[in-house]
N, C-alpha and C positions, 0 to 999 in steps of 0.2 A: 504493500501500500504507499503512496506516494502523497505525502500530505501538500497543500497550498503553501502552509507557512510551519516551521517549527513551534512558535510560539502556539499555534492550535493544537486543544485536547481533544484525545476519540470523549467522544458524546455516544448514549447510548438511546433506544426512544421507549416512550410508554406504554407502548405495545409488547414492549419484552421484559417489564415491569411487574415481573410475576410473582414476585415471593414477597410483598408490603400490601397490606391496607391502609383505608382512609382511616385516620387516626379518629378517635369518638369523642365524642363528646360530651362530656360530663360537668355543665357548667348549668345549664337554664333544664328546672325541674318540668317545669309546667310553663304554657301562656293561656291567658283566657282575657275576653274581653269585658267591660262593664260599662253599661249605659250609664249616661246622668240627665234628667230634664232640667233646664233653665228654673229657678227660679221664680217662683210668680205662675199670673194665670199669659199665657199666649196671644188671649184677644186685645187686640189693640196697644199691643206693646211693642213700644221702639226703642229697648233697652232690652238685653236678652245676659242674663249673669248666670253662668255655670259654675258651683262651687262643689270640688273635686276635693275629698278630704286627701290626708296621707294615708300611705299603706305600709303596711311590715314589708309587702311585693316593693322590686323595682317597676319600671314602667318607660313602654317602648313609644317615647312621643311622637315617633319620626310615622306609630302604625296609628295613630288617632286621627278620627275625621269625623265630621259635622254630618248626621242625615238629618233629610225635612222631607216632608210631605204638604205639600200648600197648591193654594188656587188662585188664579189670577182673577179679581170681579173688572168687570168695564161696562161701558156700554158695547150693546149688542151694533151697534153699526161701526166700533170701531174696529178696523182691519190691523191687529197691532201685531207685531215681531219682536220676539225676544232677542236681546243682543247677543253675537257669538262667544261670550262666556256668561250665559248666566250666573254661574254660581259666585262669579269675582263681582258683578255689579250690586249684590243683593247688599251688602253690609258696607259701612262708610268709615267704621271706625274697629279696632280690634287695642282692648289691652287685656296682657296677661301678667299674672302678678306669681310668684315663687314666694309663699307666706305672706309676708306684706309689703315686699319692694316689686313695684313694678318693673320688670324688664322688658317692655313691649310698649312701650308709650304711645297711646295711641293720637292720632290725627285725622282729620277729615278727609283722608286721600288715604286710603286700605285698601280701595276697590282699583284703585290706578295700579299700586302696589303688586293685587294679584293677579290682576293681566296680565300687568309687563314679565309679571316672577315666572308666570305661565308662559309665555312667550317666549322666552329667553331660558328657563330651566327645564320645562317639563317635554320628552319626548311624545313623539304625536300618536295617538294610542286609541285601538276600540275603544277604551275605557273612558276616552272624551267624552262620551255618550252620554256619562253618567253626572257629567258638571255641565249639558247643555254648551260643550265646546264644540264650534265650528258645523259644519254641516250645511244643508242649505237653509234660505230664510223658513223654505214651506216645511223642512222637516221640523225643525225647531219650535214653528208656530204648531202643528199639529201636536206636539206635542202638549201646550199650555191650554189650547181655544177651549169655547163653550166652557167656562169657569168649570174643566173637568177637575179632577184632581191629579197632580202629577208627586212625583218622587224627586229628588236631587241630592246627590253626592257633593259636600263643601270642605274644600280643603283648606287647612290651619296655613296661614301664609304668617308664621311666627317663627325667628329665627330657631329657639328652641324644640322645635315640632318639624322643622327642615335638617336635623344633625342626626345620627344615629347612635352615639350615646344614650346609654338608658340611663334617666332619672333616679339617683338613689332613693332608697324607699325614708317614710314619714315627713316628705313634703307638702304641705298642700298646693292648692295652685288655683287660682280663679281664672274665669276666664271671662270676660265685659266683650259684647256685641252691642254695636248700633246700627240700626238698620238703616239703607241709604233712602232719600227719598224713591216713593213706589214707582214714579215714572222713568228710573236713572236706568234702568234696565232693557225698558221696552223703547219701540218705534214705532211711530202710528205719521200717516201720510193725512190723518184729517183734524179737527180739533177735539178732545178728548174732557167732558165734565167731569168722569168719573175714573178712574184708574186707581188699584188696590190691588195688594195682595196679602194674603191670610196663613199662617201658619197654623197647618193642624196638629203639627207635630214637629217640634223641631231635642233632637237628641245630639248629646254627644257620645260617643267612642272612643272608651282609654281604653288600649292593650296594656293589662298586668302582665308581671315577668316576675315568675317563680322561682330564685335560687336555689341550690341545693346546698344547705346549711352551714357547712366548711365553707365555701366560697364566699356566701354572705357576710360569714364573723370574720375571714379574712380582709374585706374590702372595710368593714368595719371598725377592723383594727387599723387599718392602714389609714383612714381619715383621723382618727388621733393623732398622727402623726403628720400629715400634707391634706390639702382639700379635692377634692374632686373638681376636676378641671374641665371646661366644657369649650369645643371652639367652633364658635358662631361663624355665619356668614350674614352679615346683619346689612338689611334695606332698609335706606332712609329717602322717603318722597318730601320731595318743594314742591312748591306750582308758585309761579313770577306772572304776574297779567301784564298783556303786551296791549294796548287800548286802541281804539280806533286810530286808525291813520297814521300810525308805529312804522316805520319803516327802515330804521336803521340805528343802530345803539348798543352800548354794552352794558351789559347786566350786573351790579357789581357785589362783589360781598354774599356769592353762590352760597359759598364756603367761606367759612375762617377758623384756623384753628386745623386741626389735625386732618389731612385730607384723605375723600377714598382712595380706594385701587379704583372703580370703575363706574363714569357717569354715563346716563342713556339720559337724553333729550327729544322731547315730541311737543307736539301741539295739538291743542281740541281746543275749538271754536265755545264761547262764553256759554253757548244753547245748550248746548253736547255737556260742557262742566256742572253747569244747574240743572242739569235733568231737565232737558223742553225734551218733550214726548218727539216732537220734530225732526230730529238730529239722535243718533245713533253715540251713545257716550263712550265708545271705546273704538274710534273712526277716527285717528289724528289727520290730519292738514297739511300741510306743504304752503299753500297760501306764494308758491313760489320763490321759496326762500334760495337767495341766491350766494350765500356767503355762511359759514359757521364755523366757529372753532374758539375751543377754553385756553385763555389764559391764567396760568398757574404759577405764581409768584415771577410774574413778567414772564415765561416763555410759555409760547402757542403751540400747541396741540390738539391736531397734529401742526410740524410746523410750516407747512402745503396746508391752509384752510380748505375744508369743504366746500365746493362751489357745484353742485349740482344744478343741473339745467332741466326742471320739471317743464318745460314749455317742449321742448325737440326731445323731452325722453331717455336725459343725456346723466344718470345717475350711475351707474353700475360700481365705481368706485366707493362712492355713500353707502351703495345696498354690500356689496363685498367686505367693506368697512366692517361692517355690523358683527358679521363673522369673526374678521381679523382679529378686533380688539377687544374680543371675548376668545378668541384663541381656540375658536372651534370651525376653521376653515381648513381642516382633515380630517378625516373619516367621516362619522356619522353625529351630525351637529343637534344640538338639543332643539338651537334655535326653531320656531315653525313662523319664519318670514319667506315667503314666497316670491321670486323677484316679480313674477306679473301682478301681483296685488300690493307692492310695497308701495310705490306712490299716489293709489288709491285710499289706501287704508290703514297703512301704517310709516307715513316716512320718519322713521328715527335714526337718529344719530349716535352711536357710540365712540367715547373718549378714553381712549387707557391711560390712566395714569401710575399704572406700578413702575417697577423698573424693571421687571423680565418680561411683563407679558402676560404673567399670570397670577390667578389666585389660589389661596392655601387648598382650597378642595381643589382646583386640580394639579396643585406640587407638592404637596404633602410639608410645603415650608413655607413660613408666615415672613412678610415683610418685614423691612424696620420700618416703624412709623414717621413718617413724613410729616408737617405740618407748614400753613401757611394760608393764602388766600386765593381762589377760583372765579375768575370775570368771565363769562359769555359773551365774545361777541357775535350779533348775528346782523345781517340786512338781507330784506326783503327786495322783490323784482320793483314793487311797487307799493304805496302806502296800503297796508291793511286795510280791510273796508268791514272789519268786525273785528271786535275784541280778540283776544285768543290767551288761552292759560298755557303758558311752558311746564312741562313736565318734565321735572328733573329729579332721577332715580340715580339714588348710590350707590355701591356695594363696600360696604368695609369688613375688613375682619376684625373681630372681637373676643375676647374668655372673659367668660362665668363662673364663676367658682362656689363651693358647695362646701364648708366645713361640719364636724360634727358635729358640732350645735345645729348643724344646720343653717348659721346664718349665710346669705348670699350677697358675691362680689360683686359687679361686672365694671368694665373697661368704659364705659358712656355715660 
């Protein structure tokens, strides 16, 4: 046998690994789901609060979800259409508490956070039907029309529910959800006197994990010496208003202090942002955007600004850079943006502020914290004929710690 190079060592193949078996799992004794209902009545409620007491068992938060049975009440004359991600449109604010510490401070942009989160970090799947994601307008309408009861799965877009480590025992949780305006998730071509939805059932399913006693005792003993540490990819959403007549300007102090790793920017008309039923709340617009760049401590990112030409359908660089800036330009991307729908549905821009182009969730390594000031420079071809909200979605690396006394500490 002649080797290509002397430094190359012999290798075997898995098909000839005849004398070994897979290792045996000796950590988890069993798993089971527990259902929790919100405190108070569902009728006419705007805020739903779930209280999950601490347990002697661990919790797999990533396997938790909300399940709802609901129906839409509206005028018979209204041929309404649900938005392309109804599950994301139902709630405008989410607060998550561990003990008495709010680890996910809410704002009124949770629906846009959920929508962008699903666009960028959720593989397209047949299970999208569970959340009324995608499909045709007719298919989504068929599910909800004529005041019939339908059910839906609602994922929880909070950092602790999107990481893989188990939550340790005896940590109580509270989830508080505030509904969006009821017209927010629907579109109708005619004026509507009445459109509302009601929940017939709303449940939070939590997965408990029972460990073998020696394993749990070992972790408990280790907690006396060092806290449990959870890496979180934390998303933060802001909005900035661009008034009618706006053509070009700099939006200062978009971020001041610790810098995010990635920034996603899109524009939504005022009417859609405020839940006007004549517009789809999740249809972003470009308004013939001509130039866009992010300036971090005086340095432009990218160094050559984005300069799409939507009039002549020349925006391939911007579309490609969405994937490239998220390090998803090779293989099978999670990002679910189609080129033929980019200009009309989601003309989003992504700016990479990292050192190496990756997030810790991609590379397994954290980056050094950087601080400074972020400015956004934008220019449109013509002055705006209507007001817009600039939605800014930022991604941070964060750490949460829980010690033996169940004290919660975060770095944000």
